[in-house]
C-alpha positions as CSV (number, residue, x, y, z in Angstrom):
1,M,-4.8,17.6,9.3
2,N,-1.3,17.2,7.2
3,S,2.0,16.6,9.7
4,N,4.4,16.6,7.3
5,K,5.3,19.8,6.2
6,T,8.4,19.0,4.1
7,T,8.1,19.2,0.1
8,P,6.3,16.7,-1.5
9,H,8.3,14.6,-3.9
10,I,7.1,14.9,-7.1
11,L,7.0,11.5,-9.2
12,P,7.8,11.1,-12.7
13,N,5.6,9.9,-15.6
14,N,7.6,6.6,-15.6
15,P,6.4,3.4,-15.5
16,K,9.8,1.7,-14.2
17,D,10.2,4.3,-11.6
18,L,6.7,4.0,-10.6
19,Q,7.3,0.2,-9.9
20,S,9.7,1.0,-7.0
21,I,8.5,4.0,-4.4
22,D,9.8,4.1,-1.2
23,L,7.1,5.1,1.1
24,K,9.0,4.3,4.1
25,S,10.9,7.5,3.4
26,G,8.8,9.2,6.0
27,T,8.0,11.6,2.5
28,T,5.5,12.9,0.7
29,Y,4.5,12.2,-2.8
30,L,2.4,13.9,-5.6
31,G,2.0,13.1,-9.0
32,Q,0.1,12.8,-12.4
33,G,0.3,11.8,-15.9
34,A,-1.0,9.3,-18.6
35,L,0.2,5.7,-18.9
36,D,-0.3,3.2,-22.0
37,L,-2.3,0.0,-21.2
38,S,1.4,-1.7,-22.5
39,S,2.1,-1.1,-18.8
40,F,-1.3,-3.4,-17.3
41,P,-0.8,-7.1,-18.9
42,R,-3.9,-7.9,-16.6
43,L,-6.0,-5.1,-17.8
44,S,-5.3,-5.0,-21.2
45,Q,-6.5,-9.2,-21.1
46,E,-9.8,-7.5,-20.4
47,I,-9.8,-5.6,-24.1
48,A,-12.3,-6.8,-27.1
49,S,-10.2,-8.6,-28.7
50,D,-12.2,-7.8,-32.1
51,S,-12.7,-4.6,-31.8
52,N,-12.0,-1.0,-33.9
53,L,-12.4,0.9,-30.7
54,K,-9.1,2.1,-29.3
55,P,-8.8,2.6,-25.6
56,S,-7.3,5.4,-23.9
57,Q,-4.4,5.8,-22.0
58,V,-4.6,5.5,-17.9
59,H,-4.7,8.6,-16.6
60,W,-3.6,8.7,-12.8
61,E,-3.1,11.5,-9.7
62,L,-1.5,10.5,-6.4
63,S,-0.9,12.0,-3.4
64,T,-0.1,11.1,-0.3
65,W,0.2,12.9,3.5
66,F,0.5,11.8,7.2
67,E,-2.2,12.5,10.0
68,E,-1.3,12.4,13.8
69,R,-3.3,9.8,15.7
70,L,-3.6,9.6,19.6
71,G,-0.9,7.4,21.1
72,G,0.4,6.2,18.4
73,I,2.9,7.3,15.3
74,P,1.1,9.4,12.2
75,L,-0.9,7.4,9.9
76,Q,-0.1,7.8,6.5
77,Y,-2.6,8.3,3.5
78,M,-3.1,8.3,0.3
79,H,-5.2,9.5,-2.5
80,L,-5.8,8.0,-6.2
81,R,-7.4,8.9,-8.4
82,L,-7.8,6.8,-12.0
83,A,-9.3,7.3,-15.5
84,V,-9.4,4.6,-18.6
85,D,-12.0,4.3,-21.4
86,L,-11.6,0.6,-22.4
87,P,-13.3,-1.0,-25.1
88,L,-15.3,-4.2,-24.0
89,S,-17.3,-7.4,-25.2
90,C,-21.1,-6.7,-24.4
91,Q,-22.3,-9.8,-22.7
92,A,-26.2,-8.9,-24.5
93,C,-25.1,-8.4,-27.8
94,F,-21.5,-9.5,-28.3
95,Q,-20.6,-6.4,-29.7
96,P,-17.9,-4.3,-28.7
97,Y,-18.7,-1.2,-26.7
98,M,-16.6,1.5,-24.9
99,E,-16.7,1.7,-21.1
100,S,-15.7,4.5,-18.9
101,I,-13.9,3.9,-16.1
102,D,-13.8,6.5,-13.0
103,S,-11.8,5.5,-9.8
104,D,-11.0,8.2,-7.0
105,R,-10.1,6.6,-4.0
106,D,-8.7,7.1,-0.4
107,Y,-6.4,4.3,1.1
108,I,-4.6,4.6,4.5
109,L,-1.1,2.3,4.3
110,F,0.1,0.1,6.6
111,D,3.2,-2.1,7.0
112,T,1.8,-5.5,7.0
113,E,-1.5,-7.3,6.2
114,E,-2.3,-7.8,10.1
115,E,-2.6,-4.2,11.0
116,A,-4.6,-3.5,7.4
117,E,-6.8,-7.0,8.3
118,N,-7.4,-5.2,11.8
119,W,-8.7,-1.8,10.5
120,D,-10.8,-3.4,7.7
121,L,-12.5,-5.4,10.3
122,D,-12.9,-2.6,12.8
123,E,-16.5,-1.7,12.6
124,E,-15.8,2.2,13.2
125,N,-13.6,2.1,10.0
126,Q,-16.2,1.0,7.8
127,D,-17.3,3.6,6.0
128,A,-13.3,5.0,5.9
129,E,-10.2,4.7,3.7
130,D,-9.8,1.5,2.5
131,A,-6.2,-0.2,4.2
132,L,-3.8,-1.4,1.8
133,V,-0.1,-3.4,2.6
134,A,2.6,-0.7,1.1
135,P,5.9,-2.4,1.4
136,E,9.1,-0.7,1.6
137,T,9.4,-1.0,-2.2
138,F,5.7,0.0,-3.4
139,N,4.7,-1.1,-7.0
140,L,1.8,1.6,-7.4
141,L,1.5,0.3,-11.1
142,D,0.4,-3.1,-9.4
143,T,-2.0,-0.9,-7.6
144,I,-3.0,1.1,-10.3
145,E,-4.1,-1.9,-12.2
146,D,-5.6,-4.0,-9.5
147,E,-8.0,-0.9,-9.0
148,L,-9.1,-0.6,-12.1
149,L,-9.6,-4.8,-12.5
150,L,-11.6,-3.9,-9.2
151,S,-13.9,-1.1,-11.0
152,L,-14.5,-3.1,-14.0
153,P,-18.4,-4.1,-14.5
154,L,-18.8,-7.5,-13.2
155,S,-21.6,-8.3,-16.9
156,A,-19.7,-5.6,-19.4
157,R,-22.7,-4.3,-21.1
158,H,-23.9,-1.4,-23.3
159,T,-26.3,1.1,-21.7
160,P,-30.1,0.0,-21.9
161,G,-30.9,0.6,-25.8
162,E,-27.8,0.9,-27.3
163,C,-27.5,-3.3,-28.8
164,K,-28.7,-3.1,-32.0
165,A,-31.8,-5.5,-32.6
166,E,-30.4,-7.5,-35.0
167,D,-27.2,-8.1,-33.3
168,L,-29.6,-9.0,-29.9
169,E,-31.1,-11.8,-32.6
170,K,-28.2,-13.1,-33.9
171,V,-27.2,-14.2,-30.6
172,S,-30.3,-15.7,-29.6
173,K,-30.7,-17.7,-32.2
174,K,-26.9,-18.8,-31.6
175,L,-28.1,-20.0,-28.6
176,K,-30.8,-21.6,-29.0
177,T,-28.8,-23.4,-32.2
178,G,-26.4,-24.6,-29.5
179,S,-28.8,-25.7,-27.1
180,E,-30.6,-28.0,-29.6
181,E,-27.2,-29.6,-30.0
182,I,-26.8,-30.0,-26.8
183,I,-30.0,-32.3,-26.4
184,I,-29.0,-33.8,-29.4
185,Q,-25.6,-35.6,-28.6
186,K,-26.8,-36.2,-25.3
187,P,-27.3,-40.2,-25.0
188,N,-30.4,-41.3,-24.0
189,P,-30.1,-43.1,-20.7
190,F,-33.1,-45.7,-21.4
191,A,-31.3,-46.5,-24.8
192,V,-28.6,-47.1,-22.7
193,L,-30.1,-49.3,-20.3
194,Q,-31.9,-51.4,-23.1
195,K,-28.5,-52.0,-24.7
196,L,-27.3,-53.6,-21.2
197,K,-30.7,-55.5,-21.0
198,K,-30.0,-57.3,-24.4
199,Q,-26.1,-58.0,-23.3
């Protein structure tokens, strides 16, 4: 149950303001908007560089609230929803494709790393919200970027059946040629041994 009855502070859709949010003020926050990918340099590096596909803006929604707990101060919670379309390179055919990322998570905010780790290690909290350290000057942009990077596929690929046969064939030939070159260039250990014996 939300124990904070004050009117929430509305966050502006402004990168500069989102880099410095005072989560220690006791205020609750609401906000939503869309930010250009230029605000997220690490995420931008993941985009397929040779793609004609254009990434979307990063759409975000945030809300925070407090909940009472027995024998302690209220816990602060944060809900963060994110969505973005990114052109990535398929690891099967090496061609660009559009990956849609949609993240929807709840966090409990803590003052220190120790508190957050203790929460994460408690078996009762394994299926609950994620622990997040929230300093006095909280950078929402960094949190958004971290979450989107964690949401990227481990191996970027088209959905099954969408890779073109000719692209897969090109990759196969390239890999085969590359492996043959490695074998040819690798010195024969026995030939080296014969040379040493002759010396």
